[in-house]
Legacy VTK file of the C-alpha trace (Angstrom):
# vtk DataFile Version 3.0
C-alpha trace
ASCII
DATASET POLYDATA
POINTS 271 float
93.995 90.753 72.635
92.642 94.290 73.122
90.349 94.518 76.153
88.917 97.366 78.232
87.230 97.252 81.630
85.942 99.918 84.058
84.973 99.895 87.731
84.092 102.501 90.360
87.063 103.100 92.663
89.001 105.961 94.252
85.864 108.093 94.212
85.697 107.967 90.418
85.467 105.511 87.519
88.731 103.673 86.874
89.172 102.474 83.296
91.861 100.062 82.119
92.681 99.076 78.549
95.356 96.535 77.607
96.790 95.108 74.408
99.142 92.222 73.759
97.962 89.758 76.400
96.734 86.260 75.626
93.079 85.458 76.304
93.916 83.261 79.288
96.027 85.993 80.916
94.257 89.279 80.257
91.288 88.896 82.620
93.495 87.734 85.469
95.874 90.665 84.925
93.007 93.151 84.961
91.529 91.599 88.121
94.911 91.876 89.841
95.312 95.498 88.743
91.837 96.473 89.989
92.524 94.688 93.283
95.719 96.715 93.679
93.820 99.964 93.122
91.380 98.935 95.856
94.277 98.087 98.190
95.828 101.523 97.667
92.507 103.115 98.594
92.210 101.023 101.769
95.721 101.934 102.880
95.549 105.670 102.230
91.904 106.616 102.717
91.374 109.652 104.919
87.893 108.385 105.794
88.264 104.668 106.557
88.962 103.863 110.202
91.303 100.967 109.364
93.541 102.880 106.938
97.182 103.656 107.660
96.341 107.352 107.908
93.618 106.733 110.496
96.026 104.628 112.553
98.605 107.423 112.450
95.993 109.989 113.477
94.962 107.812 116.421
98.291 107.519 118.245
100.198 110.135 120.264
102.858 112.166 118.481
106.242 110.465 118.729
104.814 106.958 118.368
106.447 104.841 115.660
103.835 103.088 113.497
104.451 100.390 110.903
102.471 101.094 107.749
101.931 99.382 104.411
104.868 99.499 101.996
102.669 101.329 99.503
101.747 104.073 101.969
105.412 104.441 102.897
106.338 104.872 99.211
103.669 107.538 98.662
104.700 109.423 101.800
108.323 109.341 100.636
107.356 110.856 97.282
105.089 113.410 98.983
107.932 114.557 101.233
110.330 114.763 98.274
107.915 117.004 96.383
107.222 119.027 99.537
110.939 119.646 99.924
111.442 120.502 96.246
108.522 122.948 96.321
109.557 124.398 99.694
106.268 123.355 101.235
103.886 124.502 98.501
102.864 120.857 98.297
102.265 119.644 101.850
100.355 116.465 102.809
99.540 117.929 106.249
96.966 120.439 104.941
94.111 118.174 106.053
93.427 120.348 109.114
92.579 123.299 106.837
90.506 121.053 104.575
88.551 119.794 107.583
88.039 123.360 108.868
86.574 124.353 105.487
84.282 121.331 105.407
86.080 119.683 102.475
87.026 116.619 104.535
85.272 115.025 107.523
86.953 115.314 110.901
88.992 112.161 111.491
88.393 109.994 114.546
91.459 111.304 116.325
91.710 112.238 120.014
94.537 114.663 119.225
94.110 118.199 117.928
96.678 119.070 115.236
99.499 121.370 116.275
99.118 124.605 114.236
102.912 124.644 113.780
102.977 121.180 112.213
103.929 120.692 108.582
105.521 118.117 106.279
108.844 118.316 108.117
107.173 116.679 111.126
106.655 113.411 109.210
109.643 111.124 109.786
110.081 107.991 107.682
112.216 105.065 108.816
113.308 101.723 107.424
110.966 98.720 107.633
107.979 100.881 106.604
107.791 102.774 109.879
106.686 106.380 110.304
106.649 108.795 113.226
104.874 112.135 113.578
106.879 114.613 115.637
103.803 116.762 116.280
100.081 115.968 116.194
98.914 116.451 112.600
96.480 115.097 110.025
97.757 113.734 106.717
95.749 113.763 103.502
97.210 111.899 100.518
94.298 112.712 98.226
96.598 114.889 96.129
98.967 112.071 95.227
97.588 108.596 96.064
95.250 108.352 93.063
98.187 108.830 90.732
100.115 106.160 92.613
97.204 103.741 92.222
97.310 104.312 88.456
101.050 103.623 88.424
100.627 100.400 90.392
97.951 99.192 87.980
100.247 99.942 85.033
103.132 98.094 86.713
100.947 95.002 87.128
99.690 95.054 83.549
103.193 95.502 82.129
104.560 92.720 84.352
101.835 90.443 82.980
103.114 91.108 79.463
100.853 93.894 78.166
102.552 95.773 75.332
100.253 98.779 75.113
97.493 100.252 77.204
96.087 102.985 79.354
94.819 103.372 82.918
92.538 106.342 83.607
91.264 107.233 87.080
89.005 110.215 86.524
91.586 112.373 84.776
94.720 110.868 86.309
95.852 108.899 83.288
98.914 106.953 82.193
99.660 105.547 78.746
102.200 102.741 78.412
103.755 101.156 75.363
105.645 102.347 72.294
102.656 103.841 70.469
101.623 107.417 71.197
97.977 107.919 72.128
95.852 111.044 71.898
94.533 112.531 75.147
92.117 115.451 75.446
92.160 117.913 78.338
88.681 118.530 79.634
87.632 122.072 80.546
84.371 123.582 81.762
83.307 124.500 78.224
84.434 121.316 76.486
87.755 119.861 75.390
91.026 121.682 74.829
93.581 120.796 72.147
94.738 117.194 72.341
98.071 115.927 73.595
99.862 112.840 72.404
101.352 110.721 75.172
103.849 107.911 74.726
104.793 105.995 77.857
103.919 108.945 80.102
101.236 110.208 82.479
98.995 113.237 82.736
96.977 114.481 85.699
94.410 117.246 85.733
93.137 119.147 88.727
91.173 122.240 89.703
91.666 124.635 92.573
88.465 123.514 94.286
89.099 122.123 97.786
92.852 122.684 97.560
95.088 124.593 99.979
98.504 126.186 99.425
100.789 124.157 101.677
102.970 127.044 102.807
100.432 129.849 103.253
97.474 127.553 104.083
95.255 129.786 101.946
92.639 128.296 99.632
93.657 128.021 95.991
91.661 129.725 93.239
88.637 127.448 92.903
88.253 128.295 89.208
91.815 127.470 88.213
92.499 124.297 86.218
95.844 122.745 85.369
97.277 119.673 83.708
100.711 118.170 84.302
102.544 115.621 82.154
105.227 113.574 83.925
106.937 110.184 83.711
104.641 108.761 86.429
101.081 109.527 87.399
101.970 109.892 91.091
104.365 112.751 90.296
101.942 114.326 87.810
99.119 114.177 90.366
101.155 115.878 93.094
102.619 118.537 90.818
99.166 119.727 89.748
98.772 121.011 93.308
102.062 122.893 93.103
101.024 124.602 89.857
97.567 125.406 91.220
99.045 127.047 94.301
102.078 128.808 92.823
101.254 129.330 89.141
103.157 128.245 86.042
106.166 130.555 86.286
106.900 129.909 89.945
106.542 126.151 89.412
109.002 125.897 86.511
111.995 124.751 88.566
110.015 122.069 90.405
108.498 120.812 87.153
111.938 120.596 85.561
113.357 118.690 88.512
110.791 115.928 88.010
110.889 115.950 84.202
107.379 117.388 83.978
105.514 119.950 81.911
102.343 121.834 82.817
99.541 123.812 81.272
97.058 126.103 82.989
93.759 127.082 81.467
90.429 128.741 82.068
87.253 128.863 80.018
88.755 131.138 77.381
92.479 130.459 77.273
95.246 127.999 78.036
98.959 128.481 78.612
101.820 125.989 78.657
104.982 125.968 80.733
107.970 124.210 79.188
LINES 1 272
271 0 1 2 3 4 5 6 7 8 9 10 11 12 13 14 15 16 17 18 19 20 21 22 23 24 25 26 27 28 29 30 31 32 33 34 35 36 37 38 39 40 41 42 43 44 45 46 47 48 49 50 51 52 53 54 55 56 57 58 59 60 61 62 63 64 65 66 67 68 69 70 71 72 73 74 75 76 77 78 79 80 81 82 83 84 85 86 87 88 89 90 91 92 93 94 95 96 97 98 99 100 101 102 103 104 105 106 107 108 109 110 111 112 113 114 115 116 117 118 119 120 121 122 123 124 125 126 127 128 129 130 131 132 133 134 135 136 137 138 139 140 141 142 143 144 145 146 147 148 149 150 151 152 153 154 155 156 157 158 159 160 161 162 163 164 165 166 167 168 169 170 171 172 173 174 175 176 177 178 179 180 181 182 183 184 185 186 187 188 189 190 191 192 193 194 195 196 197 198 199 200 201 202 203 204 205 206 207 208 209 210 211 212 213 214 215 216 217 218 219 220 221 222 223 224 225 226 227 228 229 230 231 232 233 234 235 236 237 238 239 240 241 242 243 244 245 246 247 248 249 250 251 252 253 254 255 256 257 258 259 260 261 262 263 264 265 266 267 268 269 270
């Protein structure tokens, strides 16, 4: 059976399409996948007072906090990409985003230490995390891609043979058949890509900060990254936005990714 459903989530419209599931299985699989997307949002929301991030922001530095397994996994990936990019990607840029009015100030009694960065996030076994300095974490540059991956995992585990999950431009195709994907630009659509069991994420420089310099990225820049998972593709768009295609080549290669950058008149691809 081929079925498609869409729901508002993650601040966008999440669309899921599946093939190969029996009638009595497909609706249940889609419900479970949408529920997982909602759970990822609850765990990693910067805004919600009950999220893991809000709980971390509300305790003194040095306090060990047990968080959801999903949040722990996303933080682990975020720190890996931060290390590989030498801090160009940094989940602790929330203080600059708040200062610029891009995020609301969290309900935290602790002012972030201006020296704090990704190295001050310490992950431990049993889904525990400790912040060595006061800081604010924003996972908006990676969690949406993770939510897409989790939905795909659920659909595949249910027996789906082909499909696609799209969360407002963070998209993953699964199955043996290649599918055509168009990159959206300000003036329309750019040449299509064909994806087979891979993910693509698109992002613009608006409301993004270079993790190392803490300077705002070019608001007019737009990039797309293709990677094996949507979580990695989502995070690497921020590296390319901040550093450019050439400077990002080694990081892209490390994660098996490719990127393109484009503006209204032109687009360029990095191998």
